[in-house]
ROROSE-722952 format. One line per 10 residues: number of its first residue (from 1); their letters; for each residue x, y, z of N, C-alpha, C. Coordinates in steps of 0.2 Angstrom, whole numbers, plus 5000, padded with zeros to 4 digits. Layout:
residues N
NUM) a) X:Y:Z:X:Y:Z:X:Y:Z ~ ...
END
This chain:
residues 359
1) mapsrtrsps) 5063:6022:6166:5061:6022:6173:5054:6019:6174 ~ 5054:6015:6179:5048:6010:6181:5043:6015:6183 ~ 5037:6013:6181:5031:6017:6183:5030:6016:6191 ~ 5027:6021:6194:5025:6021:6201:5020:6016:6202 ~ 5021:6013:6208:5015:6008:6210:5011:6011:6215 ~ 5011:6017:6217:5006:6020:6222:4999:6020:6219 ~ 4994:6018:6223:4987:6018:6221:4984:6025:6221 ~ 4980:6026:6216:4977:6032:6215:4970:6032:6220 ~ 4968:6038:6223:4962:6037:6227:4956:6035:6223 ~ 4952:6030:6227:4947:6027:6223:4941:6032:6222
11) rrcgesvgsi) 4938:6031:6217:4932:6036:6215:4926:6032:6213 ~ 4920:6034:6214:4914:6031:6212:4913:6032:6205 ~ 4908:6028:6203:4906:6029:6196:4902:6036:6195 ~ 4904:6039:6190:4901:6046:6189:4905:6052:6192 ~ 4910:6050:6196:4913:6056:6200:4920:6057:6196 ~ 4921:6063:6196:4928:6065:6193:4933:6066:6198 ~ 4939:6066:6195:4945:6066:6200:4945:6072:6203 ~ 4946:6072:6210:4947:6079:6214:4940:6081:6217 ~ 4934:6077:6215:4928:6079:6218:4927:6076:6224 ~ 4922:6079:6228:4921:6077:6235:4917:6071:6235
21) prphpmfpng) 4919:6065:6238:4915:6059:6237:4908:6060:6241 ~ 4903:6058:6238:4896:6058:6241:4895:6052:6246 ~ 4891:6053:6251:4890:6047:6256:4886:6042:6253 ~ 4887:6036:6255:4883:6030:6252:4876:6031:6256 ~ 4871:6029:6252:4864:6029:6256:4864:6025:6262 ~ 4867:6019:6262:4867:6015:6268:4871:6017:6273 ~ 4876:6022:6272:4881:6024:6277:4881:6032:6276 ~ 4876:6035:6278:4876:6043:6277:4882:6046:6281 ~ 4884:6044:6287:4889:6047:6291:4896:6044:6290 ~ 4896:6040:6285:4903:6037:6284:4904:6031:6288
31) vrrsarlvna) 4899:6029:6293:4899:6024:6298:4895:6018:6295 ~ 4898:6012:6295:4894:6006:6293:4889:6004:6298 ~ 4883:6004:6296:4877:6002:6300:4878:5994:6301 ~ 4875:5992:6307:4876:5985:6309:4870:5981:6305 ~ 4872:5975:6304:4867:5971:6300:4860:5971:6304 ~ 4860:5971:6310:4854:5970:6314:4849:5977:6313 ~ 4853:5982:6312:4849:5989:6311:4846:5989:6304 ~ 4850:5986:6299:4848:5986:6292:4842:5981:6292 ~ 4842:5976:6295:4837:5971:6295:4830:5974:6298 ~ 4831:5978:6303:4826:5981:6307:4822:5986:6302
41) vnesrrhrql) 4827:5990:6298:4824:5995:6294:4820:5991:6288 ~ 4823:5986:6285:4820:5982:6280:4813:5979:6283 ~ 4813:5977:6289:4807:5973:6291:4802:5979:6292 ~ 4804:5985:6295:4799:5990:6296:4796:5992:6289 ~ 4800:5992:6284:4797:5994:6277:4792:5988:6275 ~ 4794:5982:6276:4790:5977:6274:4783:5977:6277 ~ 4783:5979:6284:4777:5979:6288:4773:5985:6285 ~ 4776:5990:6284:4772:5996:6281:4769:5994:6274 ~ 4773:5991:6270:4770:5989:6264:4764:5983:6264 ~ 4765:5979:6269:4760:5974:6270:4754:5977:6273
51) raetlqkiys) 4755:5982:6277:4749:5985:6280:4745:5989:6275 ~ 4749:5992:6270:4745:5996:6265:4742:5991:6260 ~ 4745:5985:6259:4742:5980:6254:4735:5977:6258 ~ 4736:5976:6264:4730:5974:6268:4724:5979:6268 ~ 4726:5985:6269:4721:5990:6269:4717:5991:6263 ~ 4722:5990:6257:4719:5991:6251:4714:5985:6249 ~ 4716:5979:6252:4712:5973:6251:4706:5973:6254 ~ 4706:5976:6261:4700:5977:6264:4695:5982:6261 ~ 4698:5987:6258:4694:5992:6255:4691:5990:6249 ~ 4695:5986:6245:4692:5983:6239:4687:5978:6240
61) qqtfmgpilh) 4688:5973:6246:4683:5968:6248:4677:5972:6251 ~ 4678:5977:6254:4672:5981:6257:4668:5984:6252 ~ 4671:5986:6247:4667:5989:6241:4663:5984:6238 ~ 4665:5978:6237:4662:5972:6234:4657:5969:6239 ~ 4659:5968:6245:4655:5965:6250:4650:5969:6254 ~ 4651:5976:6254:4647:5981:6258:4640:5980:6257 ~ 4637:5980:6251:4630:5978:6250:4627:5972:6253 ~ 4632:5967:6252:4630:5960:6255:4630:5960:6263 ~ 4635:5963:6266:4635:5963:6273:4630:5967:6276 ~ 4628:5972:6272:4622:5977:6275:4616:5973:6275
71) kmnfetlmsf) 4615:5967:6271:4609:5964:6272:4609:5957:6276 ~ 4615:5956:6279:4615:5950:6283:4612:5951:6290 ~ 4609:5946:6293:4607:5947:6300:4613:5945:6304 ~ 4612:5946:6311:4618:5946:6315:4621:5939:6316 ~ 4617:5934:6315:4620:5927:6316:4624:5926:6309 ~ 4622:5928:6304:4626:5927:6297:4633:5931:6298 ~ 4632:5937:6301:4638:5941:6301:4643:5937:6306 ~ 4641:5935:6311:4646:5931:6316:4649:5925:6312 ~ 4645:5921:6309:4648:5916:6305:4653:5918:6300 ~ 4651:5923:6296:4656:5926:6291:4663:5928:6295
81) aatsrlatam) 4662:5931:6300:4668:5934:6304:4673:5929:6306 ~ 4670:5923:6307:4674:5917:6310:4678:5914:6304 ~ 4678:5916:6298:4681:5913:6293:4688:5915:6292 ~ 4690:5922:6293:4697:5924:6292:4697:5931:6296 ~ 4703:5933:6296:4705:5940:6300:4702:5945:6295 ~ 4702:5944:6289:4700:5950:6284:4692:5950:6285 ~ 4689:5944:6286:4682:5945:6287:4680:5948:6294 ~ 4684:5946:6299:4683:5949:6305:4683:5957:6305 ~ 4688:5960:6301:4689:5967:6301:4683:5970:6297 ~ 4681:5966:6292:4675:5969:6288:4669:5969:6292
91) vqgeikarlq) 4668:5964:6296:4662:5963:6301:4662:5969:6306 ~ 4668:5970:6309:4669:5975:6314:4667:5982:6311 ~ 4669:5983:6304:4667:5990:6301:4659:5990:6300 ~ 4656:5984:6298:4649:5984:6297:4645:5985:6304 ~ 4647:5982:6310:4644:5983:6316:4645:5990:6318 ~ 4651:5993:6317:4652:6000:6319:4647:6005:6315 ~ 4646:6003:6309:4642:6007:6304:4634:6007:6307 ~ 4632:6000:6308:4625:5999:6311:4624:6003:6317 ~ 4629:6003:6322:4628:6006:6328:4628:6014:6327 ~ 4632:6016:6323:4632:6024:6321:4625:6026:6319
101) rrlekfihrk) 4622:6021:6314:4616:6023:6311:4610:6023:6317 ~ 4611:6018:6322:4606:6018:6327:4606:6024:6332 ~ 4612:6026:6333:4613:6031:6338:4613:6038:6335 ~ 4613:6039:6328:4613:6046:6325:4607:6050:6327 ~ 4602:6047:6329:4596:6050:6331:4597:6054:6338 ~ 4602:6051:6342:4604:6054:6348:4610:6057:6348 ~ 4615:6054:6345:4622:6057:6345:4624:6058:6338 ~ 4627:6064:6336:4629:6066:6330:4635:6061:6328 ~ 4636:6060:6321:4641:6055:6319:4648:6058:6321 ~ 4649:6064:6320:4656:6067:6322:4657:6066:6330
111) dfarfmeele) 4652:6065:6334:4653:6064:6341:4653:6057:6343 ~ 4652:6052:6338:4651:6045:6340:4657:6042:6344 ~ 4663:6044:6341:4669:6041:6345:4670:6044:6352 ~ 4668:6050:6353:4669:6053:6359:4664:6051:6364 ~ 4658:6049:6361:4652:6047:6366:4654:6040:6368 ~ 4657:6035:6364:4659:6029:6366:4665:6029:6371 ~ 4669:6034:6370:4675:6035:6375:4672:6037:6382 ~ 4667:6041:6382:4664:6043:6388:4660:6037:6391 ~ 4657:6033:6387:4653:6027:6389:4658:6022:6393 ~ 4664:6021:6390:4669:6017:6393:4672:6020:6399
121) rhegaivgst) 4673:6026:6399:4676:6029:6405:4672:6029:6411 ~ 4665:6029:6410:4661:6029:6416:4658:6022:6417 ~ 4660:6017:6413:4658:6010:6414:4651:6009:6413 ~ 4648:6013:6408:4641:6012:6406:4640:6007:6401 ~ 4633:6006:6399:4631:6002:6394:4624:6004:6391 ~ 4623:6003:6385:4617:6005:6381:4613:5998:6382 ~ 4606:5999:6384:4602:5994:6385:4595:5996:6381 ~ 4590:5992:6381:4584:5993:6379:4583:5992:6372 ~ 4578:5995:6368:4576:5994:6362:4582:5996:6357 ~ 4586:6001:6359:4591:6003:6354:4596:5997:6354
131) ayslfaygip) 4598:5994:6359:4603:5988:6359:4600:5982:6356 ~ 4593:5981:6357:4590:5976:6353:4590:5977:6346 ~ 4588:5983:6344:4588:5984:6336:4594:5982:6333 ~ 4600:5983:6336:4606:5981:6333:4607:5974:6331 ~ 4604:5970:6336:4604:5962:6335:4599:5961:6330 ~ 4593:5964:6330:4587:5962:6325:4588:5965:6318 ~ 4593:5969:6317:4594:5972:6311:4597:5967:6306 ~ 4594:5967:6300:4597:5963:6294:4591:5959:6291 ~ 4592:5957:6285:4587:5954:6281:4590:5947:6279 ~ 4587:5941:6282:4589:5935:6281:4588:5933:6274
141) wsdsfyrrhm) 4591:5927:6271:4591:5925:6265:4583:5922:6264 ~ 4581:5923:6258:4574:5921:6256:4572:5914:6257 ~ 4577:5909:6257:4576:5902:6258:4578:5900:6265 ~ 4579:5905:6269:4581:5903:6276:4575:5902:6281 ~ 4576:5898:6285:4571:5897:6291:4570:5903:6295 ~ 4575:5907:6295:4575:5912:6300:4571:5918:6298 ~ 4569:5918:6291:4564:5923:6289:4558:5923:6292 ~ 4555:5917:6294:4549:5917:6298:4549:5919:6305 ~ 4555:5919:6308:4556:5921:6315:4559:5928:6316 ~ 4563:5931:6311:4566:5937:6312:4561:5943:6313
151) vpynevqprd) 4563:5947:6318:4558:5953:6319:4560:5958:6314 ~ 4555:5961:6310:4557:5966:6305:4560:5972:6308 ~ 4565:5974:6305:4570:5980:6308:4565:5986:6309 ~ 4561:5987:6304:4557:5993:6304:4552:5994:6310 ~ 4551:5988:6313:4546:5988:6319:4549:5991:6325 ~ 4556:5991:6325:4559:5993:6331:4561:6001:6330 ~ 4558:6005:6333:4559:6012:6333:4560:6015:6340 ~ 4566:6015:6342:4567:6017:6349:4565:6025:6350 ~ 4561:6026:6356:4559:6032:6358:4565:6036:6361 ~ 4568:6033:6365:4574:6036:6369:4580:6031:6369
161) lnvvvpgeqa) 4585:6034:6371:4592:6030:6372:4592:6028:6379 ~ 4592:6022:6381:4593:6020:6388:4600:6018:6390 ~ 4603:6021:6394:4610:6020:6396:4610:6019:6404 ~ 4614:6014:6406:4614:6012:6413:4621:6013:6415 ~ 4622:6016:6421:4629:6017:6423:4629:6016:6431 ~ 4635:6014:6434:4635:6013:6441:4633:6020:6445 ~ 4631:6019:6451:4629:6025:6455:4634:6030:6455 ~ 4640:6028:6457:4645:6033:6458:4648:6037:6452 ~ 4646:6034:6446:4648:6037:6439:4642:6041:6436 ~ 4636:6041:6439:4630:6044:6436:4631:6052:6435
171) vpfikalegf) 4633:6055:6440:4634:6062:6440:4640:6064:6435 ~ 4646:6061:6435:4650:6063:6430:4648:6061:6423 ~ 4644:6056:6422:4642:6054:6415:4637:6059:6413 ~ 4632:6062:6417:4627:6067:6415:4631:6073:6413 ~ 4636:6075:6417:4640:6081:6415:4643:6080:6408 ~ 4646:6074:6407:4649:6073:6400:4643:6073:6395 ~ 4637:6071:6396:4632:6072:6391:4630:6079:6390 ~ 4631:6083:6395:4629:6090:6394:4634:6093:6388 ~ 4640:6090:6387:4644:6093:6382:4642:6091:6375 ~ 4637:6086:6375:4634:6084:6368:4627:6088:6367
181) gyrvrgtdip) 4626:6093:6371:4620:6097:6370:4614:6095:6374 ~ 4614:6090:6379:4609:6088:6383:4608:6091:6389 ~ 4602:6092:6392:4600:6095:6398:4595:6091:6402 ~ 4596:6091:6408:4592:6086:6413:4585:6089:6413 ~ 4580:6085:6411:4573:6088:6412:4570:6086:6418 ~ 4571:6080:6421:4568:6078:6427:4571:6071:6429 ~ 4569:6069:6435:4572:6063:6438:4565:6059:6440 ~ 4566:6052:6441:4561:6048:6443:4563:6042:6446 ~ 4560:6039:6451:4562:6033:6454:4559:6027:6450 ~ 4563:6023:6448:4560:6017:6443:4556:6012:6447
191) repyfgwaml) 4551:6009:6443:4547:6004:6446:4551:5998:6448 ~ 4549:5995:6453:4553:5989:6455:4553:5983:6450 ~ 4548:5981:6447:4548:5976:6443:4552:5977:6436 ~ 4553:5984:6435:4557:5985:6429:4564:5985:6430 ~ 4566:5988:6435:4574:5989:6436:4574:5987:6444 ~ 4576:5981:6446:4576:5979:6453:4582:5983:6456 ~ 4588:5984:6453:4594:5987:6456:4595:5994:6454 ~ 4590:5997:6451:4591:6004:6449:4588:6009:6455 ~ 4592:6014:6456:4591:6019:6461:4587:6025:6459 ~ 4589:6027:6453:4586:6033:6450:4586:6033:6443
201) matmvhsesr) 4582:6037:6439:4582:6037:6432:4581:6045:6430 ~ 4586:6047:6427:4587:6054:6425:4585:6055:6417 ~ 4581:6059:6415:4579:6060:6408:4582:6067:6406 ~ 4586:6066:6400:4590:6072:6397:4587:6073:6390 ~ 4586:6079:6388:4583:6081:6382:4588:6085:6378 ~ 4589:6084:6372:4594:6088:6368:4591:6095:6366 ~ 4594:6100:6367:4592:6107:6366:4589:6108:6359 ~ 4592:6105:6354:4590:6107:6347:4585:6101:6344 ~ 4588:6095:6344:4584:6089:6341:4579:6087:6345 ~ 4578:6088:6352:4573:6086:6357:4574:6078:6358
211) aeitvtysrs) 4579:6075:6356:4580:6068:6357:4581:6067:6365 ~ 4579:6061:6367:4579:6060:6374:4584:6054:6376 ~ 4588:6055:6381:4592:6050:6384:4590:6049:6391 ~ 4589:6042:6393:4587:6041:6400:4593:6037:6403 ~ 4596:6040:6408:4602:6038:6412:4599:6035:6418 ~ 4601:6028:6419:4598:6025:6425:4604:6024:6430 ~ 4603:6025:6436:4608:6024:6441:4608:6017:6444 ~ 4613:6014:6445:4613:6007:6447:4616:6007:6454 ~ 4612:6003:6459:4615:6002:6465:4622:5998:6465 ~ 4623:5994:6461:4629:5990:6460:4632:5991:6454
221) nvtavvlsst) 4633:5987:6449:4636:5988:6443:4630:5987:6437 ~ 4632:5987:6431:4627:5988:6426:4624:5981:6425 ~ 4628:5975:6426:4625:5969:6425:4620:5967:6430 ~ 4620:5970:6436:4615:5969:6441:4608:5972:6439 ~ 4609:5977:6436:4602:5980:6433:4599:5977:6428 ~ 4603:5974:6423:4601:5971:6417:4598:5964:6419 ~ 4601:5960:6424:4599:5954:6425:4593:5954:6430 ~ 4591:5960:6433:4586:5960:6438:4580:5963:6434 ~ 4580:5964:6428:4575:5967:6424:4570:5962:6422 ~ 4563:5963:6421:4559:5959:6419:4557:5960:6411
231) ntyqmnmita) 4560:5965:6409:4559:5967:6402:4563:5963:6397 ~ 4561:5960:6392:4565:5956:6387:4570:5960:6384 ~ 4568:5967:6382:4573:5971:6379:4579:5972:6383 ~ 4579:5972:6389:4584:5974:6394:4589:5968:6394 ~ 4588:5963:6391:4593:5957:6391:4598:5958:6386 ~ 4598:5963:6381:4603:5965:6376:4607:5971:6379 ~ 4613:5971:6378:4617:5976:6381:4623:5978:6376 ~ 4625:5984:6375:4631:5986:6371:4635:5991:6376 ~ 4642:5989:6376:4647:5993:6380:4651:5996:6374 ~ 4656:5999:6377:4661:6002:6372:4665:5997:6368
241) srlycwwpel) 4665:5991:6370:4670:5986:6367:4666:5979:6366 ~ 4660:5978:6368:4657:5972:6368:4650:5972:6366 ~ 4647:5967:6364:4640:5966:6363:4638:5960:6367 ~ 4632:5961:6371:4630:5955:6375:4623:5954:6375 ~ 4621:5947:6376:4614:5945:6377:4614:5940:6382 ~ 4610:5940:6387:4609:5936:6392:4603:5931:6391 ~ 4603:5925:6394:4597:5921:6395:4598:5917:6401 ~ 4592:5915:6404:4592:5911:6411:4593:5904:6409 ~ 4596:5900:6414:4597:5893:6413:4597:5890:6420 ~ 4594:5884:6420:4593:5881:6426:4600:5879:6429
251) ayrnegfqvd) 4600:5879:6436:4606:5878:6439:4608:5870:6441 ~ 4602:5866:6441:4603:5859:6443:4599:5855:6438 ~ 4602:5849:6437:4599:5844:6432:4593:5841:6435 ~ 4592:5841:6442:4587:5837:6445:4580:5842:6445 ~ 4581:5848:6442:4575:5852:6442:4574:5854:6435 ~ 4568:5855:6432:4567:5856:6425:4560:5859:6424 ~ 4559:5861:6418:4552:5864:6416:4548:5858:6415 ~ 4542:5858:6417:4536:5853:6416:4532:5857:6411 ~ 4532:5854:6405:4528:5857:6399:4523:5852:6397 ~ 4516:5854:6397:4511:5850:6395:4511:5849:6388
261) nrnrrmmpwn) 4511:5843:6386:4512:5841:6378:4505:5838:6376 ~ 4500:5839:6379:4494:5836:6377:4491:5838:6370 ~ 4493:5843:6367:4491:5845:6361:4495:5841:6356 ~ 4493:5836:6353:4496:5831:6349:4497:5834:6342 ~ 4493:5839:6340:4494:5842:6333:4501:5846:6333 ~ 4503:5848:6338:4509:5852:6338:4516:5849:6339 ~ 4515:5842:6341:4521:5839:6344:4523:5833:6338 ~ 4529:5831:6338:4531:5826:6334:4528:5819:6336 ~ 4528:5815:6331:4524:5808:6332:4528:5804:6337 ~ 4535:5805:6337:4538:5800:6341:4539:5802:6348
271) qnpmvdvfvn) 4535:5807:6351:4536:5809:6357:4529:5807:6361 ~ 4531:5802:6366:4525:5799:6369:4524:5802:6376 ~ 4529:5805:6380:4527:5807:6386:4522:5813:6386 ~ 4518:5813:6391:4513:5819:6391:4516:5825:6394 ~ 4522:5824:6398:4526:5829:6401:4533:5829:6399 ~ 4536:5834:6397:4543:5834:6395:4547:5838:6401 ~ 4553:5836:6403:4557:5839:6408:4563:5842:6404 ~ 4564:5848:6404:4570:5851:6401:4575:5854:6407 ~ 4581:5853:6405:4586:5855:6410:4588:5863:6409 ~ 4586:5866:6404:4587:5873:6402:4581:5875:6398
281) nshwlnpcgm) 4581:5882:6397:4576:5885:6394:4577:5887:6387 ~ 4582:5883:6384:4583:5885:6377:4578:5884:6372 ~ 4573:5880:6374:4567:5878:6370:4562:5884:6370 ~ 4564:5890:6374:4560:5896:6374:4563:5901:6369 ~ 4568:5900:6366:4572:5905:6362:4570:5904:6355 ~ 4569:5910:6352:4569:5910:6345:4576:5909:6342 ~ 4576:5907:6335:4583:5906:6332:4587:5912:6333 ~ 4584:5918:6333:4589:5924:6334:4591:5925:6341 ~ 4588:5922:6346:4589:5922:6353:4586:5928:6356 ~ 4581:5931:6352:4578:5937:6355:4570:5937:6353
291) kclaisrvta) 4567:5943:6356:4560:5944:6354:4556:5938:6355 ~ 4556:5935:6361:4552:5929:6363:4549:5931:6370 ~ 4542:5931:6370:4539:5933:6376:4540:5929:6382 ~ 4543:5923:6381:4544:5918:6386:4551:5919:6389 ~ 4555:5924:6387:4561:5925:6390:4560:5930:6395 ~ 4557:5928:6401:4556:5932:6407:4559:5928:6413 ~ 4558:5931:6418:4560:5927:6424:4556:5922:6426 ~ 4550:5922:6424:4545:5916:6425:4542:5915:6419 ~ 4544:5909:6416:4542:5907:6409:4535:5903:6410 ~ 4532:5902:6404:4525:5899:6404:4526:5892:6406
301) ndhrigvfhy) 4521:5890:6411:4520:5883:6413:4526:5880:6417 ~ 4531:5884:6419:4536:5881:6423:4535:5880:6430 ~ 4529:5883:6433:4527:5882:6440:4532:5884:6445 ~ 4537:5888:6443:4542:5891:6447:4546:5885:6451 ~ 4547:5880:6447:4551:5874:6450:4558:5875:6449 ~ 4560:5879:6444:4567:5880:6442:4571:5885:6446 ~ 4577:5884:6447:4582:5888:6450:4586:5891:6445 ~ 4586:5898:6444:4590:5900:6438:4596:5904:6440 ~ 4601:5903:6436:4607:5908:6436:4609:5909:6429 ~ 4613:5914:6427:4614:5916:6421:4621:5914:6418
311) kgtgwtddvv) 4621:5910:6413:4627:5908:6410:4626:5906:6403 ~ 4632:5904:6400:4632:5902:6393:4639:5902:6390 ~ 4639:5901:6383:4645:5901:6380:4646:5908:6376 ~ 4652:5910:6376:4654:5916:6372:4654:5915:6364 ~ 4650:5919:6361:4649:5918:6354:4652:5923:6350 ~ 4653:5929:6352:4655:5935:6349:4662:5938:6351 ~ 4666:5933:6354:4672:5936:6357:4677:5939:6352 ~ 4677:5937:6346:4681:5939:6341:4679:5946:6337 ~ 4673:5947:6338:4670:5954:6335:4669:5959:6340 ~ 4672:5964:6341:4672:5969:6346:4671:5976:6342
321) iadrdldpll) 4668:5980:6346:4667:5987:6344:4674:5991:6343 ~ 4678:5990:6348:4685:5993:6348:4690:5988:6350 ~ 4696:5990:6348:4702:5985:6350:4704:5986:6357 ~ 4700:5984:6361:4702:5985:6368:4702:5978:6372 ~ 4707:5976:6376:4707:5970:6379:4703:5969:6386 ~ 4703:5975:6389:4700:5975:6396:4693:5978:6396 ~ 4689:5975:6399:4682:5977:6400:4680:5976:6407 ~ 4678:5981:6410:4676:5980:6417:4670:5975:6418 ~ 4665:5975:6413:4660:5971:6413:4661:5963:6413 ~ 4667:5962:6410:4669:5955:6409:4670:5951:6416
331) qdralclrvr) 4672:5955:6421:4673:5953:6428:4666:5949:6431 ~ 4660:5951:6428:4654:5949:6430:4652:5943:6426 ~ 4656:5940:6422:4655:5935:6417:4649:5936:6413 ~ 4649:5942:6410:4644:5944:6405:4644:5939:6399 ~ 4638:5938:6396:4637:5933:6391:4636:5936:6384 ~ 4638:5932:6379:4637:5935:6372:4631:5932:6369 ~ 4630:5934:6363:4624:5932:6359:4624:5924:6358 ~ 4618:5921:6360:4617:5914:6359:4612:5913:6353 ~ 4613:5909:6349:4609:5907:6343:4607:5900:6343 ~ 4601:5898:6343:4599:5891:6342:4597:5890:6335
341) aecrnfycsg) 4598:5883:6333:4597:5881:6326:4590:5881:6324 ~ 4585:5880:6329:4578:5880:6328:4574:5883:6334 ~ 4568:5885:6333:4564:5887:6338:4561:5882:6342 ~ 4561:5882:6349:4558:5877:6353:4553:5879:6357 ~ 4550:5885:6356:4545:5888:6359:4538:5887:6355 ~ 4535:5881:6357:4529:5880:6353:4523:5884:6354 ~ 4524:5889:6359:4518:5894:6359:4520:5900:6354 ~ 4525:5900:6351:4527:5905:6346:4523:5903:6339 ~ 4521:5909:6336:4517:5908:6330:4522:5904:6324 ~ 4528:5905:6325:4533:5902:6320:4536:5896:6322
351) wrpfhkrvw) 4533:5892:6327:4536:5886:6329:4535:5880:6324 ~ 4540:5876:6324:4539:5870:6320:4542:5864:6324 ~ 4540:5858:6323:4542:5852:6327:4550:5852:6326 ~ 4553:5850:6332:4560:5850:6331:4562:5842:6332 ~ 4568:5841:6329:4570:5834:6328:4576:5832:6334 ~ 4579:5836:6336:4584:5835:6341:4583:5838:6348 ~ 4582:5833:6353:4581:5835:6359:4587:5838:6363 ~ 4585:5843:6367:4591:5846:6371:4590:5844:6379 ~ 4594:5840:6381:4594:5837:6388:4600:5840:6392
END
């Protein structure tokens, strides 16, 4: 008798006859997944693996580069951040750490993220010596020209934290600060030369540490208060997502500074004119862009012949405090940090003759 040609039920490797077949890992319900879904799952796994590898790389590089980044001044940090995305992430972490260290006198580290959220919600900004000290922090390299111009970090010791908010946001922001342990001690009307667009200044004191926060009410927005100030420190500003530094520049090329160059010992040999005309005030800036007494609304020897408005090029667009795209202050064309290759203020003690003219 011929053997039967009927097929026996298929079984997987390792299964005995009569056992219940186990579902395949790719088909748990016995239904074949589409190729698109399988590719999506694999792509998600690859992304998670790549993210883990990137974080591990950042951690290992941060462990090696941490002491080096800690000694860099702000200009060197920005130059390093422009090299790669990994460097940008490392610089972001360094800036956050520096800002936390500067604010820990006023805000506890565990409340830092919540304080920055309140600052963004009420469209406020940190100004004054606290903001300036973040830019001034760092030790330049020993063979660098900037060592002779950089302001020592230890010389900047903020007495209080200056915060500027729009007038309609002042009361809600003060109530938010009460959640951090601050109480209002008193209010004062600011002097006109100090804050031209400020309505009121409220002083708040911490109940335990006795740290002070000064909240300034603005008649308009934050940038209007900063640009109307005659204090050099007020030209640096920190929001929840950006770092800013302003400087004045002449509006028209037919007007300029008239600088008396009769002191021949301080000027290069190839400069014959007794009076130089500059179309902007970049020659008044230190290489760090800060701590120059000439950065005021009326600079030395300009005889008030210049018409100013505030503009410049963005330099720190890629390095932000938080990953946010929208910032209400960007509508006012706020400017970022500007760094000059050499100092052009020959009234400065660290001035040296320059070789390239700025016209």
